[in-house]
FIGU-422918 format. One record per residue (C-alpha): residue number from 1; residue in three letters; y, z, x. Coordinates in Angstrom, 2 decimals, padded with zeros to 5 digits. Layout:
<bamars>
+-----+------+---------+---------+---------+
! pos ! code !       y !       z !       x !
+-----+------+---------+---------+---------+
! NUM !  Ala !       Y !       Z !       X !
...
+-----+------+---------+---------+---------+
</bamars>
This chain:
<bamars>
+-----+------+---------+---------+---------+
! pos ! code !       y !       z !       x !
+-----+------+---------+---------+---------+
!   1 !  Met !  080.19 !  094.26 !  108.74 !
!   2 !  Ala !  082.68 !  094.82 !  105.45 !
!   3 !  Glu !  080.64 !  095.80 !  102.49 !
!   4 !  Trp !  082.32 !  095.40 !  098.73 !
!   5 !  Met !  081.87 !  098.33 !  096.64 !
!   6 !  Arg !  082.34 !  099.14 !  092.96 !
!   7 !  Val !  084.76 !  101.67 !  092.35 !
!   8 !  Ala !  085.97 !  101.87 !  088.84 !
!   9 !  Glu !  086.14 !  099.66 !  085.44 !
!  10 !  Leu !  089.03 !  097.79 !  085.33 !
!  11 !  Arg !  089.52 !  098.88 !  081.47 !
!  12 !  Asp !  089.74 !  102.61 !  083.03 !
!  13 !  Cys !  092.91 !  101.17 !  084.98 !
!  14 !  Pro !  095.39 !  099.52 !  082.95 !
!  15 !  Pro !  098.73 !  098.26 !  084.39 !
!  16 !  Gly !  101.13 !  100.83 !  085.61 !
!  17 !  Ser !  098.16 !  103.23 !  086.15 !
!  18 !  Ser !  096.45 !  104.81 !  089.61 !
!  19 !  Gln !  093.16 !  106.46 !  090.18 !
!  20 !  Glu !  091.29 !  108.50 !  093.19 !
!  21 !  Arg !  087.68 !  107.30 !  093.82 !
!  22 !  Val !  085.06 !  108.06 !  096.22 !
!  23 !  Ala !  083.96 !  104.88 !  098.11 !
!  24 !  Gly !  081.49 !  105.26 !  100.72 !
!  25 !  Asp !  082.89 !  108.17 !  102.74 !
!  26 !  Arg !  086.41 !  107.36 !  101.93 !
!  27 !  Ile !  088.73 !  108.79 !  099.29 !
!  28 !  Val !  090.68 !  105.61 !  097.95 !
!  29 !  Ala !  093.84 !  105.35 !  095.63 !
!  30 !  Ile !  093.45 !  102.20 !  093.12 !
!  31 !  Phe !  096.64 !  100.95 !  091.45 !
!  32 !  Asn !  096.99 !  098.54 !  088.81 !
!  33 !  Val !  100.62 !  096.89 !  089.50 !
!  34 !  Asp !  101.10 !  094.39 !  086.37 !
!  35 !  Gly !  097.82 !  093.41 !  086.59 !
!  36 !  Gln !  096.93 !  093.10 !  090.50 !
!  37 !  Ile !  094.75 !  095.55 !  091.52 !
!  38 !  His !  095.50 !  097.06 !  095.03 !
!  39 !  Ala !  093.67 !  100.09 !  097.01 !
!  40 !  Ile !  095.02 !  102.13 !  100.01 !
!  41 !  Asp !  093.44 !  105.21 !  101.52 !
!  42 !  Gly !  093.81 !  107.99 !  099.17 !
!  43 !  Val !  094.84 !  110.82 !  101.77 !
!  44 !  Cys !  098.19 !  110.96 !  102.19 !
!  45 !  Ala !  099.30 !  111.29 !  105.72 !
!  46 !  His !  101.61 !  113.71 !  105.33 !
!  47 !  Gln !  099.32 !  116.71 !  104.54 !
!  48 !  Gly !  096.28 !  115.19 !  102.87 !
!  49 !  Gly !  097.96 !  114.88 !  099.29 !
!  50 !  Pro !  095.97 !  112.84 !  096.73 !
!  51 !  Leu !  097.56 !  109.53 !  096.17 !
!  52 !  Gly !  095.49 !  108.38 !  093.48 !
!  53 !  Glu !  097.23 !  111.42 !  091.47 !
!  54 !  Gly !  100.76 !  110.14 !  092.38 !
!  55 !  Glu !  103.08 !  108.63 !  090.29 !
!  56 !  Leu !  103.48 !  104.81 !  090.17 !
!  57 !  Val !  106.52 !  103.09 !  089.78 !
!  58 !  Gly !  106.49 !  099.38 !  090.53 !
!  59 !  Cys !  104.71 !  098.90 !  093.56 !
!  60 !  Thr !  105.43 !  102.54 !  094.94 !
!  61 !  Val !  103.20 !  105.41 !  094.75 !
!  62 !  Thr !  104.97 !  109.06 !  095.17 !
!  63 !  Cys !  102.63 !  111.89 !  096.85 !
!  64 !  Pro !  102.32 !  114.43 !  094.17 !
!  65 !  Trp !  102.62 !  117.14 !  097.01 !
!  66 !  His !  105.91 !  116.45 !  098.96 !
!  67 !  Gly !  107.29 !  113.09 !  097.51 !
!  68 !  Trp !  106.10 !  110.66 !  100.34 !
!  69 !  Gln !  106.63 !  106.91 !  098.98 !
!  70 !  Phe !  104.31 !  104.40 !  099.66 !
!  71 !  Asp !  104.09 !  100.79 !  099.02 !
!  72 !  Val !  100.65 !  100.14 !  097.36 !
!  73 !  Val !  100.29 !  096.53 !  098.70 !
!  74 !  Thr !  100.95 !  097.07 !  102.43 !
!  75 !  Gly !  100.51 !  100.86 !  102.61 !
!  76 !  Gln !  103.46 !  101.16 !  104.24 !
!  77 !  Asn !  105.62 !  104.45 !  104.15 !
!  78 !  Arg !  108.72 !  103.89 !  102.35 !
!  79 !  Leu !  111.15 !  105.42 !  104.90 !
!  80 !  Asn !  109.05 !  104.73 !  108.27 !
!  81 !  Pro !  107.25 !  101.46 !  108.24 !
!  82 !  Arg !  104.96 !  103.04 !  111.19 !
!  83 !  Ile !  103.53 !  105.40 !  109.12 !
!  84 !  Val !  100.90 !  103.07 !  106.84 !
!  85 !  Gln !  098.10 !  104.36 !  104.42 !
!  86 !  Glu !  095.23 !  101.98 !  105.30 !
!  87 !  Pro !  095.22 !  099.15 !  102.68 !
!  88 !  Phe !  091.92 !  097.62 !  101.56 !
!  89 !  Glu !  091.05 !  094.04 !  099.97 !
!  90 !  Thr !  090.03 !  094.03 !  096.33 !
!  91 !  Arg !  088.73 !  092.12 !  093.77 !
!  92 !  Val !  087.61 !  092.47 !  090.18 !
!  93 !  Glu !  084.26 !  091.11 !  089.17 !
!  94 !  Asp !  082.25 !  091.17 !  085.81 !
!  95 !  Gly !  084.99 !  093.91 !  084.56 !
!  96 !  Trp !  084.48 !  096.08 !  087.81 !
!  97 !  Ile !  087.12 !  096.65 !  090.50 !
!  98 !  Leu !  085.40 !  096.28 !  093.63 !
!  99 !  Ile !  086.96 !  097.03 !  097.23 !
! 100 !  Arg !  086.18 !  096.00 !  100.74 !
! 101 !  Leu !  085.70 !  098.83 !  103.10 !
! 102 !  Pro !  085.70 !  098.16 !  106.77 !
+-----+------+---------+---------+---------+
</bamars>
């Protein structure tokens, strides 16, 4: 059964920002795109870079290690849509960002 987990306070993730958090046994990258919260697997598919530390422009994050880019809504790589960072459902509740882990 999927589980909802608190991962960050909304006030710590203003629009245009990203964060790296641990949820259960996963590293997740959290993004605030114009007030909408999105989360994807935080370990880059290329060589394990920290996507939560990447630069967010619109809904695209750029991995700080080697420049791979992903859509934070779908998790798809911008150059090869077959490469996907697992996306997670998100919601905001009582000022907390929650993600749903499978």
